[in-house]
C-alpha positions as CSV (number, residue, x, y, z in Angstrom):
1,X,71.2,108.5,45.0
2,X,71.2,111.6,42.9
3,X,68.3,114.0,42.9
4,X,68.9,115.3,39.5
5,X,70.7,114.5,36.2
6,X,72.6,116.7,33.7
7,X,71.8,116.8,30.0
8,X,74.5,118.1,27.8
9,X,73.7,118.6,24.1
10,X,75.7,118.6,20.9
11,X,78.5,116.0,21.6
12,X,79.7,115.4,18.0
13,X,82.7,114.7,15.8
14,X,84.0,118.2,16.8
15,X,83.9,117.4,20.6
16,X,87.3,116.9,22.3
17,X,87.4,114.3,25.1
18,X,89.4,116.8,27.2
19,X,86.5,119.2,27.1
20,X,84.1,116.6,28.6
21,X,86.7,115.5,31.1
22,X,87.4,119.1,32.3
23,X,83.7,119.7,32.8
24,X,82.6,116.4,34.4
25,X,85.6,114.7,36.0
26,X,84.4,115.7,39.5
27,X,80.9,114.4,38.9
28,X,81.6,110.9,37.6
29,X,79.8,108.4,39.7
30,X,77.9,111.1,41.6
31,X,75.5,112.7,39.1
32,X,74.1,111.0,36.0
33,X,75.4,112.7,32.8
34,X,73.3,112.3,29.7
35,X,75.1,113.3,26.5
36,X,72.9,114.1,23.5
37,X,75.1,112.9,20.7
38,X,74.9,113.9,17.0
39,X,75.9,110.8,14.9
40,X,76.7,112.6,11.6
41,X,77.1,116.3,12.4
42,X,77.5,119.2,9.9
43,X,80.1,121.9,10.3
44,X,77.7,124.6,11.5
45,X,74.8,124.6,14.0
46,X,73.1,127.9,13.2
47,X,75.6,130.5,14.2
48,X,78.1,128.1,15.7
49,X,80.7,127.2,13.1
50,X,83.1,124.3,13.8
51,X,84.8,124.3,10.4
52,X,84.9,127.2,7.9
53,X,86.4,125.0,5.2
54,X,83.7,122.4,5.0
55,X,80.8,122.6,2.5
56,X,77.4,123.1,4.1
57,X,76.1,119.6,3.3
58,X,79.3,117.7,4.4
59,X,78.8,115.4,7.4
60,X,81.3,114.4,10.0
61,X,80.6,110.9,11.4
62,X,81.3,110.6,15.1
63,X,83.3,107.4,14.5
64,X,86.0,109.3,12.7
65,X,86.9,111.0,16.0
66,X,88.6,107.9,17.3
67,X,89.8,109.6,20.6
68,X,86.2,110.7,21.4
69,X,84.8,107.2,20.6
70,X,87.4,105.6,22.9
71,X,86.6,108.1,25.6
72,X,82.8,107.7,25.4
73,X,83.1,103.9,25.5
74,X,85.3,104.2,28.6
75,X,82.7,106.5,30.3
76,X,79.9,104.1,29.3
77,X,81.8,101.2,30.7
78,X,82.1,103.0,34.0
79,X,78.4,103.9,33.8
80,X,79.2,107.6,34.1
81,X,77.2,108.6,31.0
82,X,74.1,107.7,29.0
83,X,74.1,108.5,25.3
84,X,71.0,109.9,23.7
85,X,70.4,110.5,20.0
86,X,70.5,114.2,19.2
87,X,69.2,114.5,15.6
88,X,71.1,113.0,12.7
89,X,73.2,115.9,11.4
90,X,71.9,118.8,13.5
91,X,71.5,120.7,10.3
92,X,69.4,123.9,10.2
93,X,67.7,125.7,7.4
94,X,67.0,129.4,7.5
95,X,63.7,130.9,6.4
96,X,62.3,134.4,6.7
97,X,61.2,133.7,10.3
98,X,64.5,132.3,11.5
99,X,66.2,129.0,11.9
100,X,64.4,125.6,11.4
101,X,65.9,122.6,13.1
102,X,66.2,119.4,11.1
103,X,63.3,117.6,12.8
104,X,60.9,120.3,11.6
105,X,62.0,120.7,7.9
106,X,63.0,117.3,6.7
107,X,60.5,114.9,5.0
108,X,58.8,112.2,7.1
109,X,60.5,109.5,5.0
110,X,63.9,111.0,5.5
111,X,63.3,111.4,9.3
112,X,62.3,107.8,9.6
113,X,65.4,106.6,7.7
114,X,67.8,108.9,9.5
115,X,66.4,108.3,13.0
116,X,66.8,104.5,12.6
117,X,70.2,104.9,11.0
118,X,71.5,107.3,13.6
119,X,70.2,105.1,16.5
120,X,71.8,102.0,15.0
121,X,75.0,103.7,14.2
122,X,75.5,105.0,17.7
123,X,74.5,101.7,19.3
124,X,77.0,99.8,17.1
125,X,79.8,102.3,17.4
126,X,79.5,102.7,21.2
127,X,78.2,99.3,22.1
128,X,75.3,100.8,24.0
129,X,71.5,101.0,23.8
130,X,70.0,104.3,22.8
131,X,66.6,104.9,24.4
132,X,66.2,108.6,24.3
133,X,65.9,111.2,21.5
134,X,66.7,114.9,22.1
135,X,65.4,117.1,19.3
136,X,68.0,119.6,18.0
137,X,67.0,123.1,19.4
138,X,64.3,121.3,21.3
139,X,62.0,121.6,18.3
140,X,60.3,118.7,16.5
141,X,57.4,118.4,14.1
142,X,54.7,115.8,14.0
143,X,56.6,113.8,11.3
144,X,59.6,113.9,13.6
145,X,57.6,112.6,16.5
146,X,56.3,109.7,14.4
147,X,59.8,108.9,13.3
148,X,61.2,108.9,16.8
149,X,58.3,106.8,18.2
150,X,58.7,104.3,15.3
151,X,62.4,103.9,16.3
152,X,61.3,103.0,19.8
153,X,62.8,106.1,21.4
154,X,61.5,108.4,24.2
155,X,61.6,112.1,23.6
156,X,63.4,114.5,26.0
157,X,62.7,118.2,25.8
158,X,64.7,120.8,27.5
159,X,63.6,123.9,29.5
160,X,59.9,123.5,28.4
161,X,60.6,125.0,25.0
162,X,59.8,121.8,23.0
163,X,57.4,122.6,20.1
164,X,55.4,120.2,18.0
165,X,54.3,121.8,14.8
């Protein structure tokens, strides 16, 4: 039995299966790996840019990366990973104080809709149950908490930096 688990954030359309395999192949079956997956990512997460040619609002559905979907399903089948919902688009907005993660700036109605949609999308796409929500940048507002709880998800914060506004 393992004494700890690994949480890896930001698996998305832009993730290559080879990247995950290179990192975790020696750990499969030994240590639980929890992947926080973005269902419909945007091309930039704050200062990390995955595509310079995509418009800011364009989303990239995980399902369009067929190789990654096949790989994740295989790892799920072997019980090597658990998939957690990591926001909806992982989109940030910048204000005069810095970057705001999507679960702090989006409207409550939008958060409710997107949380349910993202959860169902990943469950259907990967044929797995999603039980845990990981706030992008470990930040979530009260409206985000309500949306996550309404979707029957548990919230996982990282490194004690989770903030509820």
